N, C-alpha and C positions, 0 to 999 in steps of 0.2 A: 481608353485613358488608363494610365498606370498610377496608382496611389503610392507615393513614396515620399522621401524627403531627405534633407541634408541638414546636419548640425554645424553650427559655428559657435565656438567658445572664445570669447574675448576676455582677456584678463589684464587689468590695469595694475601694475606693480604699486606697492605701497606698504606701509606698516601692516595694514589689513587689506590684502589684495581684493579688488572688486571684480566679480565674475558676472558676465552676462552671457546667457545661453540663448541662442536663436535657433529655432527650428522652422525651416522652410518646407512646406508641404505642397505637393503638386496636385492634390485633389482631395475630395471629401467622399469617403465610401458611402456614408449615409445618404448623401444626395443622389448617388447612383443607384443604390439598392432600394430605397424606399419607394413603395408603389408597385414593386415587382412581386411576382409569386416567389415563394421560397425556392422552387425548382429552377426558375430563371436566374435567381440570385446566385445559387450554387454553381450554375453553369458559367457565369461570368467572373466569379471571384478569382479563379486561378490567373486570369489575365489582368485583374484589377490591381492586385497587390504585387509590387516588385520585390518586396522583402518577405522571407519566411512564407512563401506561397502555400506549401503543404500545411503548415501550422494555421494559416489564415483560413484555408478551406475546412480544416478539421474543426477549428473553433466555431466557424459560422454554422457548420452542419449541426454541431452539438447544441448551440444556442437556439437554432431554428426548430430542431426536433423537440427541445424542451418547451418551447412556446406553443407548438402544435400538439403536444402530448404524445409524440411519436416515440416508440421504442425500437431500437435497431438491434440486430443480432450481435452477440458478443464478438463473433468473428469479424464483423464489419468494423466495430469499434476498435478492436485490437489492430486491424490493418491500418486504420487511420492514425492510431497512436504510434505504430511502428514507423510509418512514413515520416511523421513529425520528428521522432527520435533520430531517424537517419538523416533528415535535413539538418538537424542540430549538429550531428557528427560531422557532416560535410562542411558546414560553415565554420565550426570551431577549428577543425583540422586544417582547412584551407588558410584561415587567417594565421594560424601558428606557422604553417609551412611557408607562407609568403611574407608575413610581417616580422616575425621574430628574428629571422636572419638579418633583416634591414637594421634592426636596433643594435645588432652586433657589428654592423659594417660588413656583413657577408652577403654574397649573392645567393638568392633563394634558389634551391634546387627544384626546378619545375618538372623534372623528369618523373613521369608516372602520375602526374596530377589528373590526367584524363580519367584514370580508373577511379579516383576519388570523386570526380564530378559525376561519373556514371552511377554512383551508388544509389541515388534516389530513383532515377528512372528504372534501373535494373530491379530494385526491390518492388517498385510499383508493378512492373511487368509480371513478376512471378506471383505477387499477391493476387493480381487479377486473373491469373491462370487457374486459381482454385475454383471450386464450385461456387455457385451463387449462394448456397446455404452456408458455406464455410470458406469465405474468401481468403482467410489467412492460411488455409491448409492445415488447420489444427486437428483435422481428422486423422492425420498420419499419412504414411506412404510417401510417394514421390512429391506430391504437392507440399507436404510438410517439410520435406528436405530442402526444397528450392529456396525459400526465404532464409532458412538457416545457413545455406551456402553463401548467400549474399552478405549476411551478417558476419560470417566467418571472414569474408574478403575485407569487410570494413575493419574488423579487429586486427587483421594482419597489416593493413595500411596504417592504422593508428600506432600499432606497435613499432613499425618500421620508421614512420615519419616523425613521430613525436617522442616516443619513449626509448627507442633503441634496445628494447627488451620485451619479452612477452608480458601482456597485460597482467597475467596472474602474478608475475614477479613484482611488478610495480604495485599491484594491489596489496601484496604482502607487506609493503612498507607501511608501518603502523603509526609513525610519528614524524614530526618535522625534521628531526635529526636524520632519519632514514631518507627523507626527500633530499636533504642537503647532500647526503652521501651519493645518491643517484646523480644529482646535478654535477657534483665534482668530477664524475667520470667523463662528462662532456661528450657523450656518444652522439647526441643530436643537437641541432641549433637550439631547441627548446631547453635542453639540459644546460647548454653553455650560457644561455641568457639568464636562466635562473641562478646559475653559479655566480655570474658577474654581478647580478643584483644583490646577492647575499654578500659576496666577498667585498664589494665596494661600499657596503653599509647603507644600501638603498632599500632594504627590505621593508622598512617602515614608511617609505615615501608615500605621502598622501594618506596617512593613517587617520581614520575617523571612526567614531563609534558606529556600530552597526545597528540599524533600525530596520528590521525586515518587515515586509508587507504581511500584516496579519489578515485573518479571514475577513472578507468584506461583509459589511452589514447590508442585509437585503434592502432596508429602507433607504440607506445612503445610495445604493446602486439605482434603485427606482427613481429617486430624486434627481440623480445625475442624468439618467435617461430622459426624464421629462424636461430637464433644463436645456437640453440640446447642446450644441458645440460651445456655447458661452461659458459653461462650467467645465474646467479642465479635468478635475479629479473627483472621484466619489468619496470625499473626505469632509468631515465637519470642520467648521472654521477654526483655525488656529492649531490644527493637528499637524505634527511634524510630518514632512513628506518621507515616507518609507522608501526603501529600495527593494526591487525584485530582481536580484542578480544571482549569478552562480555562487557568489560568496554567501549570500543570504541563504541559499539552498543547502550549502555544505558547511556552514560555519561551525557546526558541532563536531566536525571531523577532526581527530587529534593531529592529523597532518597539517592542519591550519593553525589551531590554537590549543594550548595545553589545558585551558580551563575556560569556563564561562566568563570569568573575570577578564581574561585576555580579550575576549570579544567585546565586552562592554567598554574596556579601556580604549580600544581602537585597533583596527586592522588595516594594513597598508598594501603596497604593491605586491609583495611576495605572497601574501595570503590570497589575493585576487587571482594571481597567476596560478597558484596551486589549486584553487577551486576549479579553474578551467581544466586542469589535468585530471582532477578527481572525476569531474563530469565525464570526460572522454573515456576514462578507464572503466567507468561503470555502465556506459550506454549499451555496449553489445550485450551484456548480461541482462539488462532490462528488456531489450528487444527479444532475446531468446525466451525470457519468461513470458512475454506476451504471446509469442507464437505457440509456445508449448502449453499455454493455458494455465500457467502456474500463478499468475496474478490477474486481477480483473482490470480491464481498461477503464479510464475515466469516462464520465458522462456529464451532460449538461444538467441543469436543475431549473425548475420553474420558480418564478418570482411572482406568484399570483396568477390571475387569469390571463392567458395568452401572452405571457412574457417569459422568456427563457434567457439564461446566461450560461456562459462556459468560461472556464479558466484552463488554458493550455500552456504547458511549459515549453518554451522555445530556447534557442541558442542564447538569447539575450534576456530571458526572464519570463514572467507570466504574462500571457496575452489574454485579454478579456474581450469577449463579444457579448452584447446584450441585444435582443431582438423582441419586438412586439409585433404580433401577427393578428390581424383582424380580417375576417371574411376572406381568408385565403391569400391575403396580400400583406406585405411588410409595411406596417404603419410607422415604426421607428426602428432605427438600427444604429448602434454605436459601437465603435472599436476603440479600445484603450491599449495601445502598444506598450511594451515594457519601457521604451525610450521615454514616454511621458512621465513615468515615475522617476526613473533613474537620472534624467537630465532636466527635471523640473527646477523651479526656483527653490533654492536651498536644498536641492536634492543631493544624492550621493556624489554625482560627478562634479557638481559645482563646489561642494565642500572639499572634496579630495584634491581637485586641481588648485584651489585657493591655498590649501595647506602646502602643496608642492612648491608653488611660486613663492610662498612666504619663507620656506626653509631651504630651498635648493636653488642656488644662483645660476651658474652657467649650465647646469644639467636640467634646469626646469622644463625646457621645451620638450626634450625627448622623454623625460619622465612623465610629463603631462600626457603626451601622446600614448605612451604605454599604458597609463592609467585608463584613458578613455577606451582604448582597445580592450583592456581587461574587463571593463564594465559592459561594453556593447561592441561585439565583433562584426556587427552587420551594417549599421548605419554609417555612411560616410560622414566624417567629422573633420573640421579644420580648426586647430587650436592656434590662437594668436595671442602672444604675450607682448604687451606694450610697456 
C-alpha cells in the first residue's frame, strides 16, 4: 500500500470568497506501522510513502532512534540529510522545469530531465559506497570526492534549467531589484515567468500576512500523539494555523522583502516564487557542507520515556514524525506532512487563494494554480473556481 493523497480546492466567488480544501488520503501510515519492530518499519517505509520518500525514511529513522535512545554516527546522519536535500532539489527543479513553462504558454523542455531524475539514486549509490564507519565519505580520498561530484552535477543542472547563470552569480544578487534584473533577461522559463508576474502587476497576488511555524511545544505534540488521527494538528484551541513553506524559511532574505514590516504586511506570489529560487540556489552548498563535515546534521529528540520526534525539512516544508516504542515494538506512530499545515482550514493556501479570487477576475484560475504550486510543488492539486 502507498500512502499519499490528492488535494482539491473549491472556491465559491463572492464578496468574500468561500474556500473549501479537501484532502483525499489513500492510507494511514500509523495503522501499517504500529505493532511492528522499528527495523521492520524502516524496511517498508520507502514503499509506503509515495511522496518525499527519502525525507519520510529520514524522519522515521530519527524519530525511532530518539524513542529507543539510539545514537547514530555523524556520517550516517549526514548521508540521510544529504539524500533528503537532493530529493528536494529534484522535486523543486522538476516542477519548475515542467510547470512554469506551461504558465507562460510554452512547451516544457524535457530534454535532459533524466539526469535530474537520476540525482537521488546516483547520490545514494556513492554514499553507500563509503565505509560502514563513514558512509558519507567524509574521511577524504575517492569516497569523499564521489558525492561531491554528484552534487556538482546537481548544481550544473539547476544553473542551466532554472537560472541560466552560475549559482554563485545568482547568489550574489542581494535584493529584490537584482532579482528583477535577472528575470528581465529572460534566459530561462523561470526568469520569463518571474518577469511576466512582475511586469503585469501580479507580484502581490495572493498576498497574506506570514505566520511561520514556531517551535512545537513538547506537551502539545504528546497530546496530539495520544489523541490519534482525530486531532489534526498539535496546536492549542484557537491558535492561528501557521505555515511551514519555503517562504517561511526564507522570509528574512532581502531578495524577498526589504524589511520585517513587509513580511508582516503580507507577501504574495512573487515572494513565494523567489523563495523557491533561493532554496534551490542554496541547496548544493548545504549538501557540500554536510559531506565535508562543516555543519552538523539534524537529529531527533526524545519527548519523555520511549517517545521520539523528528522535524525534517522537505521540498514542501517541515515534515514531523512522532513514534512511541514499547518492548521493541511501535506502540504509536504519527506523521504530520507539511500539506496538513499549509492547506488546513484557514491555512496559508486557503487564505492566499481566496485573496486571488477576490481581487483577480479572469486571471484568478492560473494565478491560483501558480500559488498552490509555489506553496506545495509535490502534492497533486485541483483548483476549481465556481
